[in-house]
Backbone atoms as SQL, in Angstrom:
CREATE TABLE atoms (id INTEGER PRIMARY KEY, chain TEXT, resi INTEGER, resn TEXT, atom TEXT, x REAL, y REAL, z REAL);
INSERT INTO atoms VALUES
  (1, 'A', 1, 'MET', 'N', 70.313, 15.026, -76.546),
  (2, 'A', 1, 'MET', 'CA', 68.210, 15.277, -76.743),
  (3, 'A', 1, 'MET', 'C', 67.530, 13.407, -76.392),
  (4, 'A', 2, 'ALA', 'N', 66.983, 13.670, -75.280),
  (5, 'A', 2, 'ALA', 'CA', 66.611, 11.923, -75.457),
  (6, 'A', 2, 'ALA', 'C', 65.533, 11.433, -77.169),
  (7, 'A', 3, 'GLU', 'N', 66.042, 10.750, -76.092),
  (8, 'A', 3, 'GLU', 'CA', 65.202, 9.521, -78.239),
  (9, 'A', 3, 'GLU', 'C', 63.853, 9.509, -77.621),
  (10, 'A', 4, 'LYS', 'N', 62.864, 9.499, -78.328),
  (11, 'A', 4, 'LYS', 'CA', 61.900, 9.011, -78.242),
  (12, 'A', 4, 'LYS', 'C', 61.086, 7.652, -79.063),
  (13, 'A', 5, 'LYS', 'N', 60.252, 7.236, -78.837),
  (14, 'A', 5, 'LYS', 'CA', 59.648, 5.903, -78.742),
  (15, 'A', 5, 'LYS', 'C', 58.148, 5.658, -78.629),
  (16, 'A', 6, 'ILE', 'N', 57.935, 5.122, -80.078),
  (17, 'A', 6, 'ILE', 'CA', 56.197, 4.624, -79.473),
  (18, 'A', 6, 'ILE', 'C', 56.488, 3.074, -79.585),
  (19, 'A', 7, 'THR', 'N', 55.806, 2.645, -78.704),
  (20, 'A', 7, 'THR', 'CA', 55.528, 1.924, -79.059),
  (21, 'A', 7, 'THR', 'C', 53.892, 1.027, -78.760),
  (22, 'A', 8, 'ASN', 'N', 53.817, -0.135, -79.651),
  (23, 'A', 8, 'ASN', 'CA', 52.669, -0.241, -79.837),
  (24, 'A', 8, 'ASN', 'C', 52.692, -2.251, -79.365),
  (25, 'A', 9, 'ASP', 'N', 51.506, -2.429, -78.333),
  (26, 'A', 9, 'ASP', 'CA', 51.698, -3.964, -77.686),
  (27, 'A', 9, 'ASP', 'C', 50.425, -4.326, -77.991),
  (28, 'A', 10, 'PHE', 'N', 49.767, -3.708, -79.351),
  (29, 'A', 10, 'PHE', 'CA', 48.243, -4.169, -79.642),
  (30, 'A', 10, 'PHE', 'C', 48.830, -5.987, -79.847),
  (31, 'A', 11, 'PHE', 'N', 50.281, -6.222, -80.869),
  (32, 'A', 11, 'PHE', 'CA', 50.687, -7.559, -81.413),
  (33, 'A', 11, 'PHE', 'C', 51.334, -8.310, -80.542),
  (34, 'A', 12, 'ASN', 'N', 51.011, -7.854, -79.206),
  (35, 'A', 12, 'ASN', 'CA', 52.596, -8.696, -79.312),
  (36, 'A', 12, 'ASN', 'C', 51.241, -9.166, -77.484),
  (37, 'A', 13, 'ASP', 'N', 49.650, -8.990, -77.329),
  (38, 'A', 13, 'ASP', 'CA', 49.568, -8.775, -75.551),
  (39, 'A', 13, 'ASP', 'C', 48.609, -10.006, -75.461),
  (40, 'A', 14, 'TYR', 'N', 49.111, -11.224, -76.839),
  (41, 'A', 14, 'TYR', 'CA', 48.130, -12.139, -76.978),
  (42, 'A', 14, 'TYR', 'C', 49.267, -13.756, -77.427),
  (43, 'A', 15, 'LEU', 'N', 48.629, -14.866, -77.360),
  (44, 'A', 15, 'LEU', 'CA', 48.872, -15.582, -77.155),
  (45, 'A', 15, 'LEU', 'C', 48.503, -16.897, -78.065),
  (46, 'A', 16, 'LEU', 'N', 49.097, -17.465, -79.570),
  (47, 'A', 16, 'LEU', 'CA', 48.242, -17.774, -80.279),
  (48, 'A', 16, 'LEU', 'C', 48.645, -19.115, -80.442),
  (49, 'A', 17, 'VAL', 'N', 47.747, -20.257, -80.222),
  (50, 'A', 17, 'VAL', 'CA', 47.911, -21.671, -80.416),
  (51, 'A', 17, 'VAL', 'C', 46.841, -22.217, -81.795),
  (52, 'A', 18, 'GLY', 'N', 48.098, -23.304, -82.425),
  (53, 'A', 18, 'GLY', 'CA', 47.456, -23.586, -83.228),
  (54, 'A', 18, 'GLY', 'C', 47.432, -25.091, -83.438),
  (55, 'A', 19, 'ILE', 'N', 45.896, -25.628, -84.015),
  (56, 'A', 19, 'ILE', 'CA', 45.444, -27.044, -83.946),
  (57, 'A', 19, 'ILE', 'C', 45.169, -27.999, -84.893),
  (58, 'A', 20, 'ALA', 'N', 45.786, -28.914, -84.907),
  (59, 'A', 20, 'ALA', 'CA', 45.733, -29.766, -85.835),
  (60, 'A', 20, 'ALA', 'C', 43.990, -31.353, -85.585),
  (61, 'A', 21, 'SER', 'N', 43.544, -30.750, -86.118),
  (62, 'A', 21, 'SER', 'CA', 42.963, -31.561, -86.114),
  (63, 'A', 21, 'SER', 'C', 41.509, -31.986, -86.698),
  (64, 'A', 22, 'GLN', 'N', 40.857, -33.469, -86.821),
  (65, 'A', 22, 'GLN', 'CA', 39.997, -33.658, -87.701),
  (66, 'A', 22, 'GLN', 'C', 38.557, -33.786, -87.173),
  (67, 'A', 23, 'LEU', 'N', 38.488, -32.940, -85.499),
  (68, 'A', 23, 'LEU', 'CA', 36.923, -32.838, -85.064),
  (69, 'A', 23, 'LEU', 'C', 36.302, -31.891, -86.012),
  (70, 'A', 24, 'LYS', 'N', 34.940, -31.808, -85.914),
  (71, 'A', 24, 'LYS', 'CA', 34.419, -30.956, -86.363),
  (72, 'A', 24, 'LYS', 'C', 34.197, -29.539, -85.391),
  (73, 'A', 25, 'GLU', 'N', 34.561, -28.271, -86.035),
  (74, 'A', 25, 'GLU', 'CA', 34.286, -27.257, -84.846),
  (75, 'A', 25, 'GLU', 'C', 33.580, -26.962, -83.569),
  (76, 'A', 26, 'TYR', 'N', 32.605, -27.893, -83.791),
  (77, 'A', 26, 'TYR', 'CA', 31.340, -27.677, -82.443),
  (78, 'A', 26, 'TYR', 'C', 31.807, -29.005, -81.399),
  (79, 'A', 27, 'LYS', 'N', 32.558, -29.676, -82.031),
  (80, 'A', 27, 'LYS', 'CA', 33.069, -30.766, -81.245),
  (81, 'A', 27, 'LYS', 'C', 34.427, -30.333, -80.518),
  (82, 'A', 28, 'PHE', 'N', 35.081, -29.710, -81.577),
  (83, 'A', 28, 'PHE', 'CA', 36.634, -29.226, -81.035),
  (84, 'A', 28, 'PHE', 'C', 36.178, -28.304, -79.611),
  (85, 'A', 29, 'CYS', 'N', 34.859, -26.594, -79.926),
  (86, 'A', 29, 'CYS', 'CA', 34.646, -26.260, -78.829),
  (87, 'A', 29, 'CYS', 'C', 34.258, -26.836, -77.535),
  (88, 'A', 30, 'PHE', 'N', 33.828, -28.009, -78.119),
  (89, 'A', 30, 'PHE', 'CA', 32.924, -28.696, -76.852),
  (90, 'A', 30, 'PHE', 'C', 33.898, -28.797, -76.180),
  (91, 'A', 31, 'HIS', 'N', 35.385, -29.624, -76.300),
  (92, 'A', 31, 'HIS', 'CA', 35.810, -30.133, -75.575),
  (93, 'A', 31, 'HIS', 'C', 36.627, -29.379, -74.899),
  (94, 'A', 32, 'LEU', 'N', 37.363, -27.861, -75.267),
  (95, 'A', 32, 'LEU', 'CA', 37.894, -27.242, -75.001),
  (96, 'A', 32, 'LEU', 'C', 36.722, -26.396, -74.002),
  (97, 'A', 33, 'ASN', 'N', 35.700, -26.577, -73.951),
  (98, 'A', 33, 'ASN', 'CA', 34.983, -25.563, -72.690),
  (99, 'A', 33, 'ASN', 'C', 34.961, -26.734, -71.458),
  (100, 'A', 34, 'THR', 'N', 35.171, -28.009, -71.535),
  (101, 'A', 34, 'THR', 'CA', 35.117, -28.866, -70.431),
  (102, 'A', 34, 'THR', 'C', 36.389, -28.940, -70.223),
  (103, 'A', 35, 'LEU', 'N', 37.757, -28.280, -70.867),
  (104, 'A', 35, 'LEU', 'CA', 39.002, -28.651, -70.874),
  (105, 'A', 35, 'LEU', 'C', 38.973, -27.422, -69.760),
  (106, 'A', 36, 'LEU', 'N', 38.642, -26.205, -70.178),
  (107, 'A', 36, 'LEU', 'CA', 38.924, -24.718, -69.685),
  (108, 'A', 36, 'LEU', 'C', 38.064, -24.487, -68.606),
  (109, 'A', 37, 'GLY', 'N', 36.166, -24.721, -68.659),
  (110, 'A', 37, 'GLY', 'CA', 35.500, -24.625, -68.006),
  (111, 'A', 37, 'GLY', 'C', 34.812, -23.152, -68.596),
  (112, 'A', 38, 'THR', 'N', 34.873, -23.158, -70.048),
  (113, 'A', 38, 'THR', 'CA', 34.374, -22.100, -70.436),
  (114, 'A', 38, 'THR', 'C', 33.094, -22.297, -71.129),
  (115, 'A', 39, 'ASP', 'N', 32.505, -21.286, -71.992),
  (116, 'A', 39, 'ASP', 'CA', 31.091, -21.394, -72.544),
  (117, 'A', 39, 'ASP', 'C', 31.820, -21.131, -74.226),
  (118, 'A', 40, 'PHE', 'N', 31.805, -21.210, -75.021),
  (119, 'A', 40, 'PHE', 'CA', 32.525, -20.867, -75.864),
  (120, 'A', 40, 'PHE', 'C', 30.812, -20.632, -76.984),
  (121, 'A', 41, 'ILE', 'N', 31.131, -19.273, -77.359),
  (122, 'A', 41, 'ILE', 'CA', 29.777, -18.921, -77.969),
  (123, 'A', 41, 'ILE', 'C', 29.901, -18.689, -79.853),
  (124, 'A', 42, 'LYS', 'N', 29.191, -18.610, -80.418),
  (125, 'A', 42, 'LYS', 'CA', 29.762, -18.386, -82.079),
  (126, 'A', 42, 'LYS', 'C', 29.238, -17.076, -82.294),
  (127, 'A', 43, 'LEU', 'N', 30.325, -16.731, -83.191),
  (128, 'A', 43, 'LEU', 'CA', 30.105, -15.760, -83.585),
  (129, 'A', 43, 'LEU', 'C', 30.150, -15.151, -85.333),
  (130, 'A', 44, 'LYS', 'N', 29.957, -14.168, -85.931),
  (131, 'A', 44, 'LYS', 'CA', 29.702, -13.595, -87.356),
  (132, 'A', 44, 'LYS', 'C', 30.611, -14.621, -87.665),
  (133, 'A', 45, 'ASP', 'N', 30.423, -15.228, -88.647),
  (134, 'A', 45, 'ASP', 'CA', 31.968, -15.584, -89.378),
  (135, 'A', 45, 'ASP', 'C', 32.452, -14.912, -90.567),
  (136, 'A', 46, 'LEU', 'N', 34.305, -14.705, -90.178),
  (137, 'A', 46, 'LEU', 'CA', 34.551, -14.016, -90.884),
  (138, 'A', 46, 'LEU', 'C', 35.055, -13.875, -92.536),
  (139, 'A', 47, 'ILE', 'N', 34.312, -13.032, -92.987),
  (140, 'A', 47, 'ILE', 'CA', 33.881, -13.229, -94.925),
  (141, 'A', 47, 'ILE', 'C', 34.941, -13.343, -95.617),
  (142, 'A', 48, 'PHE', 'N', 35.791, -13.029, -96.875),
  (143, 'A', 48, 'PHE', 'CA', 36.598, -12.429, -96.925),
  (144, 'A', 48, 'PHE', 'C', 36.640, -12.313, -98.681),
  (145, 'A', 49, 'GLN', 'N', 36.015, -11.102, -99.063),
  (146, 'A', 49, 'GLN', 'CA', 35.518, -11.434, -100.633),
  (147, 'A', 49, 'GLN', 'C', 36.968, -11.193, -101.692),
  (148, 'A', 50, 'SER', 'N', 36.737, -11.663, -102.302),
  (149, 'A', 50, 'SER', 'CA', 37.665, -11.702, -103.372),
  (150, 'A', 50, 'SER', 'C', 37.465, -11.693, -105.332),
  (151, 'A', 51, 'PRO', 'N', 38.124, -10.562, -105.838),
  (152, 'A', 51, 'PRO', 'CA', 37.286, -10.512, -107.075),
  (153, 'A', 51, 'PRO', 'C', 37.890, -11.628, -108.126),
  (154, 'A', 52, 'ASN', 'N', 38.892, -12.778, -107.511),
  (155, 'A', 52, 'ASN', 'CA', 39.152, -13.149, -108.570),
  (156, 'A', 52, 'ASN', 'C', 39.036, -14.928, -108.088),
  (157, 'A', 53, 'ARG', 'N', 37.835, -14.667, -107.279),
  (158, 'A', 53, 'ARG', 'CA', 36.847, -16.086, -106.598),
  (159, 'A', 53, 'ARG', 'C', 35.866, -16.314, -107.366),
  (160, 'A', 54, 'THR', 'N', 35.478, -17.507, -107.250),
  (161, 'A', 54, 'THR', 'CA', 33.854, -17.458, -107.301),
  (162, 'A', 54, 'THR', 'C', 32.920, -17.062, -106.011),
  (163, 'A', 55, 'ARG', 'N', 33.627, -17.866, -104.910),
  (164, 'A', 55, 'ARG', 'CA', 32.892, -17.516, -103.626),
  (165, 'A', 55, 'ARG', 'C', 33.517, -17.136, -102.736),
  (166, 'A', 56, 'ASP', 'N', 32.824, -16.422, -101.921),
  (167, 'A', 56, 'ASP', 'CA', 33.353, -16.118, -101.156),
  (168, 'A', 56, 'ASP', 'C', 34.446, -16.974, -99.543),
  (169, 'A', 57, 'ALA', 'N', 35.068, -16.424, -99.098),
  (170, 'A', 57, 'ALA', 'CA', 35.948, -17.307, -98.241),
  (171, 'A', 57, 'ALA', 'C', 35.459, -16.771, -96.540),
  (172, 'A', 58, 'GLN', 'N', 34.745, -18.360, -96.008),
  (173, 'A', 58, 'GLN', 'CA', 33.930, -17.818, -94.853),
  (174, 'A', 58, 'GLN', 'C', 34.638, -18.771, -93.522),
  (175, 'A', 59, 'PHE', 'N', 35.542, -18.089, -92.712),
  (176, 'A', 59, 'PHE', 'CA', 36.042, -18.775, -91.661),
  (177, 'A', 59, 'PHE', 'C', 35.401, -18.635, -90.329),
  (178, 'A', 60, 'SER', 'N', 35.251, -20.014, -89.917),
  (179, 'A', 60, 'SER', 'CA', 34.067, -20.094, -88.238),
  (180, 'A', 60, 'SER', 'C', 35.169, -19.077, -87.214),
  (181, 'A', 61, 'VAL', 'N', 34.597, -18.487, -86.347),
  (182, 'A', 61, 'VAL', 'CA', 34.614, -17.488, -85.124),
  (183, 'A', 61, 'VAL', 'C', 33.840, -17.858, -83.728),
  (184, 'A', 62, 'PHE', 'N', 34.656, -18.209, -82.770),
  (185, 'A', 62, 'PHE', 'CA', 33.938, -18.914, -81.652),
  (186, 'A', 62, 'PHE', 'C', 34.849, -17.844, -80.636),
  (187, 'A', 63, 'LYS', 'N', 33.805, -17.532, -79.486),
  (188, 'A', 63, 'LYS', 'CA', 34.726, -16.660, -77.886),
  (189, 'A', 63, 'LYS', 'C', 34.236, -17.302, -77.273),
  (190, 'A', 64, 'ALA', 'N', 34.888, -17.036, -75.871),
  (191, 'A', 64, 'ALA', 'CA', 34.975, -17.325, -74.694),
  (192, 'A', 64, 'ALA', 'C', 35.222, -16.212, -73.567),
  (193, 'A', 65, 'GLY', 'N', 35.143, -15.727, -72.656),
  (194, 'A', 65, 'GLY', 'CA', 35.521, -14.561, -71.908),
  (195, 'A', 65, 'GLY', 'C', 35.050, -14.089, -71.743),
  (196, 'A', 66, 'THR', 'N', 34.622, -12.836, -71.247),
  (197, 'A', 66, 'THR', 'CA', 34.349, -10.957, -71.479),
  (198, 'A', 66, 'THR', 'C', 35.901, -10.095, -71.019),
  (199, 'A', 67, 'GLU', 'N', 35.769, -9.026, -71.341),
  (200, 'A', 67, 'GLU', 'CA', 37.317, -8.570, -71.259),
  (201, 'A', 67, 'GLU', 'C', 37.533, -8.274, -69.959),
  (202, 'A', 68, 'GLU', 'N', 36.508, -8.598, -68.903),
  (203, 'A', 68, 'GLU', 'CA', 36.547, -8.147, -67.310),
  (204, 'A', 68, 'GLU', 'C', 37.640, -9.884, -66.716),
  (205, 'A', 69, 'ASP', 'N', 37.000, -10.910, -67.756),
  (206, 'A', 69, 'ASP', 'CA', 37.622, -11.834, -67.014),
  (207, 'A', 69, 'ASP', 'C', 39.320, -12.256, -67.328),
  (208, 'A', 70, 'LYS', 'N', 40.470, -12.827, -66.445),
  (209, 'A', 70, 'LYS', 'CA', 41.336, -13.356, -66.521),
  (210, 'A', 70, 'LYS', 'C', 41.949, -13.736, -67.996),
  (211, 'A', 71, 'ASN', 'N', 41.022, -14.186, -68.488),
  (212, 'A', 71, 'ASN', 'CA', 41.602, -14.718, -70.289),
  (213, 'A', 71, 'ASN', 'C', 40.812, -14.620, -70.865),
  (214, 'A', 72, 'GLN', 'N', 40.588, -14.130, -72.051),
  (215, 'A', 72, 'GLN', 'CA', 40.018, -13.912, -72.753),
  (216, 'A', 72, 'GLN', 'C', 39.984, -15.074, -74.104),
  (217, 'A', 73, 'PHE', 'N', 38.992, -16.295, -75.070),
  (218, 'A', 73, 'PHE', 'CA', 39.893, -16.938, -75.896),
  (219, 'A', 73, 'PHE', 'C', 38.878, -16.799, -77.026),
  (220, 'A', 74, 'PHE', 'N', 39.086, -16.737, -78.398),
  (221, 'A', 74, 'PHE', 'CA', 38.532, -16.746, -79.764),
  (222, 'A', 74, 'PHE', 'C', 39.156, -18.186, -80.096),
  (223, 'A', 75, 'VAL', 'N', 38.028, -19.250, -81.015),
  (224, 'A', 75, 'VAL', 'CA', 38.778, -19.796, -81.818),
  (225, 'A', 75, 'VAL', 'C', 38.016, -19.792, -83.310),
  (226, 'A', 76, 'PHE', 'N', 39.714, -19.424, -84.420),
  (227, 'A', 76, 'PHE', 'CA', 39.120, -19.514, -85.405),
  (228, 'A', 76, 'PHE', 'C', 39.634, -20.243, -86.734),
  (229, 'A', 77, 'SER', 'N', 38.621, -20.701, -87.007),
  (230, 'A', 77, 'SER', 'CA', 38.763, -22.808, -88.291),
  (231, 'A', 77, 'SER', 'C', 39.900, -22.110, -89.363),
  (232, 'A', 78, 'ASN', 'N', 40.727, -22.808, -89.498),
  (233, 'A', 78, 'ASN', 'CA', 41.665, -21.697, -90.296),
  (234, 'A', 78, 'ASN', 'C', 41.543, -22.671, -92.047),
  (235, 'A', 79, 'LYS', 'N', 40.638, -23.291, -91.872),
  (236, 'A', 79, 'LYS', 'CA', 39.925, -23.852, -93.343),
  (237, 'A', 79, 'LYS', 'C', 39.294, -24.410, -93.123),
  (238, 'A', 80, 'ASN', 'N', 38.678, -23.613, -94.760),
  (239, 'A', 80, 'ASN', 'CA', 36.876, -23.601, -95.174),
  (240, 'A', 80, 'ASN', 'C', 37.265, -24.037, -96.758),
  (241, 'A', 81, 'LEU', 'N', 37.382, -25.765, -96.385),
  (242, 'A', 81, 'LEU', 'CA', 36.796, -25.840, -98.134),
  (243, 'A', 81, 'LEU', 'C', 38.456, -26.162, -98.519),
  (244, 'A', 82, 'GLN', 'N', 38.727, -25.274, -99.997),
  (245, 'A', 82, 'GLN', 'CA', 39.418, -25.104, -99.782),
  (246, 'A', 82, 'GLN', 'C', 40.421, -23.602, -99.662),
  (247, 'A', 83, 'ASN', 'N', 40.052, -23.361, -98.920),
  (248, 'A', 83, 'ASN', 'CA', 40.663, -22.150, -98.786),
  (249, 'A', 83, 'ASN', 'C', 41.022, -21.688, -97.353),
  (250, 'A', 84, 'VAL', 'N', 41.982, -21.187, -97.450),
  (251, 'A', 84, 'VAL', 'CA', 43.091, -21.020, -96.108),
  (252, 'A', 84, 'VAL', 'C', 43.202, -19.502, -95.170),
  (253, 'A', 85, 'LEU', 'N', 42.284, -19.782, -94.447),
  (254, 'A', 85, 'LEU', 'CA', 42.961, -18.189, -93.324),
  (255, 'A', 85, 'LEU', 'C', 44.406, -17.709, -93.462),
  (256, 'A', 86, 'LEU', 'N', 44.607, -18.515, -92.781),
  (257, 'A', 86, 'LEU', 'CA', 46.581, -18.084, -92.571),
  (258, 'A', 86, 'LEU', 'C', 47.322, -18.754, -93.446),
  (259, 'A', 87, 'PRO', 'N', 47.448, -18.754, -94.871),
  (260, 'A', 87, 'PRO', 'CA', 48.801, -20.036, -95.548),
  (261, 'A', 87, 'PRO', 'C', 49.959, -19.713, -94.917),
  (262, 'A', 88, 'GLU', 'N', 50.411, -18.821, -93.490),
  (263, 'A', 88, 'GLU', 'CA', 51.603, -19.274, -93.697),
  (264, 'A', 88, 'GLU', 'C', 51.873, -20.863, -92.232),
  (265, 'A', 89, 'ILE', 'N', 50.316, -20.426, -92.529),
  (266, 'A', 89, 'ILE', 'CA', 50.438, -21.717, -90.719),
  (267, 'A', 89, 'ILE', 'C', 49.186, -22.896, -91.540),
  (268, 'A', 90, 'SER', 'N', 49.518, -23.434, -92.791),
  (269, 'A', 90, 'SER', 'CA', 47.927, -23.665, -93.343),
  (270, 'A', 90, 'SER', 'C', 48.145, -25.597, -92.837),
  (271, 'A', 91, 'ARG', 'N', 49.380, -26.129, -92.199),
  (272, 'A', 91, 'ARG', 'CA', 49.041, -26.820, -91.471),
  (273, 'A', 91, 'ARG', 'C', 47.595, -27.259, -90.353),
  (274, 'A', 92, 'PHE', 'N', 47.554, -26.355, -89.635),
  (275, 'A', 92, 'PHE', 'CA', 46.886, -26.379, -88.393),
  (276, 'A', 92, 'PHE', 'C', 45.005, -25.934, -88.943),
  (277, 'A', 93, 'ASP', 'N', 44.545, -26.645, -88.194),
  (278, 'A', 93, 'ASP', 'CA', 42.921, -26.687, -88.216),
  (279, 'A', 93, 'ASP', 'C', 42.310, -25.347, -87.689),
  (280, 'A', 94, 'TYR', 'N', 42.751, -25.376, -86.687),
  (281, 'A', 94, 'TYR', 'CA', 41.953, -24.307, -85.305),
  (282, 'A', 94, 'TYR', 'C', 43.252, -23.374, -85.210),
  (283, 'A', 95, 'LEU', 'N', 43.254, -22.331, -84.620),
  (284, 'A', 95, 'LEU', 'CA', 44.063, -20.830, -83.831),
  (285, 'A', 95, 'LEU', 'C', 43.028, -20.851, -82.318),
  (286, 'A', 96, 'ILE', 'N', 44.151, -20.828, -81.960),
  (287, 'A', 96, 'ILE', 'CA', 43.444, -20.140, -80.307),
  (288, 'A', 96, 'ILE', 'C', 43.927, -18.676, -79.980),
  (289, 'A', 97, 'GLN', 'N', 43.353, -18.280, -80.044),
  (290, 'A', 97, 'GLN', 'CA', 44.134, -16.817, -79.941),
  (291, 'A', 97, 'GLN', 'C', 44.008, -16.311, -77.960),
  (292, 'A', 98, 'ILE', 'N', 44.493, -16.243, -77.654),
  (293, 'A', 98, 'ILE', 'CA', 44.467, -15.948, -75.787),
  (294, 'A', 98, 'ILE', 'C', 44.661, -14.462, -76.024),
  (295, 'A', 99, 'PHE', 'N', 43.617, -14.012, -74.696),
  (296, 'A', 99, 'PHE', 'CA', 44.460, -12.527, -74.432),
  (297, 'A', 99, 'PHE', 'C', 44.149, -12.461, -72.573),
  (298, 'A', 100, 'GLY', 'N', 44.912, -11.989, -72.168),
  (299, 'A', 100, 'GLY', 'CA', 45.121, -12.255, -70.782),
  (300, 'A', 100, 'GLY', 'C', 46.081, -12.333, -69.927),
  (301, 'A', 101, 'LYS', 'N', 46.340, -12.941, -69.193),
  (302, 'A', 101, 'LYS', 'CA', 47.551, -12.990, -68.083),
  (303, 'A', 101, 'LYS', 'C', 47.108, -14.803, -68.489),
  (304, 'A', 102, 'TYR', 'N', 48.597, -15.101, -68.809),
  (305, 'A', 102, 'TYR', 'CA', 49.118, -16.748, -68.547),
  (306, 'A', 102, 'TYR', 'C', 50.415, -16.874, -68.740),
  (307, 'A', 103, 'GLU', 'N', 50.949, -17.799, -67.785),
  (308, 'A', 103, 'GLU', 'CA', 51.868, -18.484, -67.627),
  (309, 'A', 103, 'GLU', 'C', 52.014, -19.122, -68.583),
  (310, 'A', 104, 'PRO', 'N', 53.306, -19.425, -68.399),
  (311, 'A', 104, 'PRO', 'CA', 54.269, -20.481, -69.286),
  (312, 'A', 104, 'PRO', 'C', 53.524, -21.998, -68.834),
  (313, 'A', 105, 'GLU', 'N', 53.517, -22.757, -67.787),
  (314, 'A', 105, 'GLU', 'CA', 53.170, -23.885, -66.718),
  (315, 'A', 105, 'GLU', 'C', 51.576, -23.890, -67.307),
  (316, 'A', 106, 'ASP', 'N', 50.659, -22.534, -67.095),
  (317, 'A', 106, 'ASP', 'CA', 49.113, -22.524, -67.093),
  (318, 'A', 106, 'ASP', 'C', 49.354, -22.968, -69.259),
  (319, 'A', 107, 'VAL', 'N', 49.804, -22.908, -69.704),
  (320, 'A', 107, 'VAL', 'CA', 50.145, -22.579, -71.505),
  (321, 'A', 107, 'VAL', 'C', 50.500, -24.597, -72.127),
  (322, 'A', 108, 'ALA', 'N', 51.154, -24.581, -71.110),
  (323, 'A', 108, 'ALA', 'CA', 51.380, -26.185, -71.016),
  (324, 'A', 108, 'ALA', 'C', 50.727, -27.496, -70.494),
  (325, 'A', 109, 'ILE', 'N', 50.078, -26.694, -69.424),
  (326, 'A', 109, 'ILE', 'CA', 48.312, -27.882, -69.163),
  (327, 'A', 109, 'ILE', 'C', 47.189, -26.953, -70.061),
  (328, 'A', 110, 'LEU', 'N', 47.385, -26.799, -70.576),
  (329, 'A', 110, 'LEU', 'CA', 46.244, -26.387, -71.737),
  (330, 'A', 110, 'LEU', 'C', 46.517, -27.385, -73.566),
  (331, 'A', 111, 'MET', 'N', 48.493, -26.898, -73.398),
  (332, 'A', 111, 'MET', 'CA', 48.657, -27.689, -74.312),
  (333, 'A', 111, 'MET', 'C', 48.114, -28.926, -74.404),
  (334, 'A', 112, 'GLN', 'N', 49.299, -29.783, -72.781),
  (335, 'A', 112, 'GLN', 'CA', 48.298, -31.058, -72.934),
  (336, 'A', 112, 'GLN', 'C', 46.890, -31.403, -73.022),
  (337, 'A', 113, 'GLY', 'N', 46.608, -30.694, -72.529),
  (338, 'A', 113, 'GLY', 'CA', 44.947, -31.021, -72.554),
  (339, 'A', 113, 'GLY', 'C', 44.806, -31.642, -73.812),
  (340, 'A', 114, 'ILE', 'N', 44.344, -30.395, -74.762),
  (341, 'A', 114, 'ILE', 'CA', 44.291, -30.483, -76.322),
  (342, 'A', 114, 'ILE', 'C', 45.114, -32.057, -76.871),
  (343, 'A', 115, 'ARG', 'N', 46.273, -31.634, -76.357),
  (344, 'A', 115, 'ARG', 'CA', 46.972, -33.127, -76.986),
  (345, 'A', 115, 'ARG', 'C', 45.966, -34.238, -76.960),
  (346, 'A', 116, 'ASN', 'N', 45.641, -34.094, -75.639),
  (347, 'A', 116, 'ASN', 'CA', 44.471, -35.242, -75.246),
  (348, 'A', 116, 'ASN', 'C', 42.764, -35.615, -75.353),
  (349, 'A', 117, 'PHE', 'N', 42.275, -34.341, -76.614),
  (350, 'A', 117, 'PHE', 'CA', 41.092, -34.776, -77.266),
  (351, 'A', 117, 'PHE', 'C', 41.347, -35.768, -78.557),
  (352, 'A', 118, 'PRO', 'N', 40.109, -36.541, -79.205),
  (353, 'A', 118, 'PRO', 'CA', 39.709, -37.158, -80.087),
  (354, 'A', 118, 'PRO', 'C', 40.392, -36.841, -81.427),
  (355, 'A', 119, 'ASN', 'N', 41.323, -37.429, -81.246),
  (356, 'A', 119, 'ASN', 'CA', 41.922, -36.766, -83.101),
  (357, 'A', 119, 'ASN', 'C', 42.516, -35.592, -83.357),
  (358, 'A', 120, 'VAL', 'N', 42.960, -35.450, -82.197),
  (359, 'A', 120, 'VAL', 'CA', 43.858, -34.017, -82.399),
  (360, 'A', 120, 'VAL', 'C', 45.283, -35.137, -82.859),
  (361, 'A', 121, 'VAL', 'N', 45.516, -34.090, -84.036),
  (362, 'A', 121, 'VAL', 'CA', 46.739, -34.652, -84.344),
  (363, 'A', 121, 'VAL', 'C', 48.370, -33.979, -83.842),
  (364, 'A', 122, 'MET', 'N', 47.992, -32.484, -84.054),
  (365, 'A', 122, 'MET', 'CA', 49.099, -31.237, -83.344),
  (366, 'A', 122, 'MET', 'C', 48.699, -30.830, -82.908),
  (367, 'A', 123, 'THR', 'N', 49.435, -30.085, -81.735),
  (368, 'A', 123, 'THR', 'CA', 49.115, -28.050, -80.993),
  (369, 'A', 123, 'THR', 'C', 50.532, -27.701, -80.841),
  (370, 'A', 124, 'ALA', 'N', 50.675, -26.784, -80.917),
  (371, 'A', 124, 'ALA', 'CA', 51.816, -26.049, -81.122),
  (372, 'A', 124, 'ALA', 'C', 51.389, -24.359, -80.905),
  (373, 'A', 125, 'VAL', 'N', 52.771, -23.664, -79.885),
  (374, 'A', 125, 'VAL', 'CA', 52.939, -22.410, -79.660),
  (375, 'A', 125, 'VAL', 'C', 52.941, -21.290, -81.158),
  (376, 'A', 126, 'ILE', 'N', 52.506, -20.691, -82.086),
  (377, 'A', 126, 'ILE', 'CA', 52.655, -19.876, -83.043),
  (378, 'A', 126, 'ILE', 'C', 53.306, -18.567, -82.433),
  (379, 'A', 127, 'PRO', 'N', 54.868, -18.676, -82.882),
  (380, 'A', 127, 'PRO', 'CA', 55.423, -17.335, -82.396),
  (381, 'A', 127, 'PRO', 'C', 54.709, -16.053, -83.638),
  (382, 'A', 128, 'LEU', 'N', 54.493, -14.874, -82.603),
  (383, 'A', 128, 'LEU', 'CA', 54.434, -13.771, -83.416),
  (384, 'A', 128, 'LEU', 'C', 55.223, -12.933, -83.540);
């Protein structure tokens, strides 16, 4: 009898890049717009409510591209005040989620371009 498997590529069809930088989020997105030739727009913040916190944790989200474009980019702030969106990778200030077709050469060019931004300390591809 043939073995059947259910596959789900939802969590594997994107690239995640972490950036450590002291740039404000609007300046960071401005530099990304210049590098990528995109137009990032601010989306509604991610808000996490926790019963043991006195305040809600809010994280900014920016988007560039549409589903019809070759690539679609999302920028998440990973830190806000004392809160961290993904504690496992808390050394990064921003996360870029890239959906679409991307080649290793394109990723290398993107990473080098981001490293040339002012006040960028580190960039790295985050394994899923």
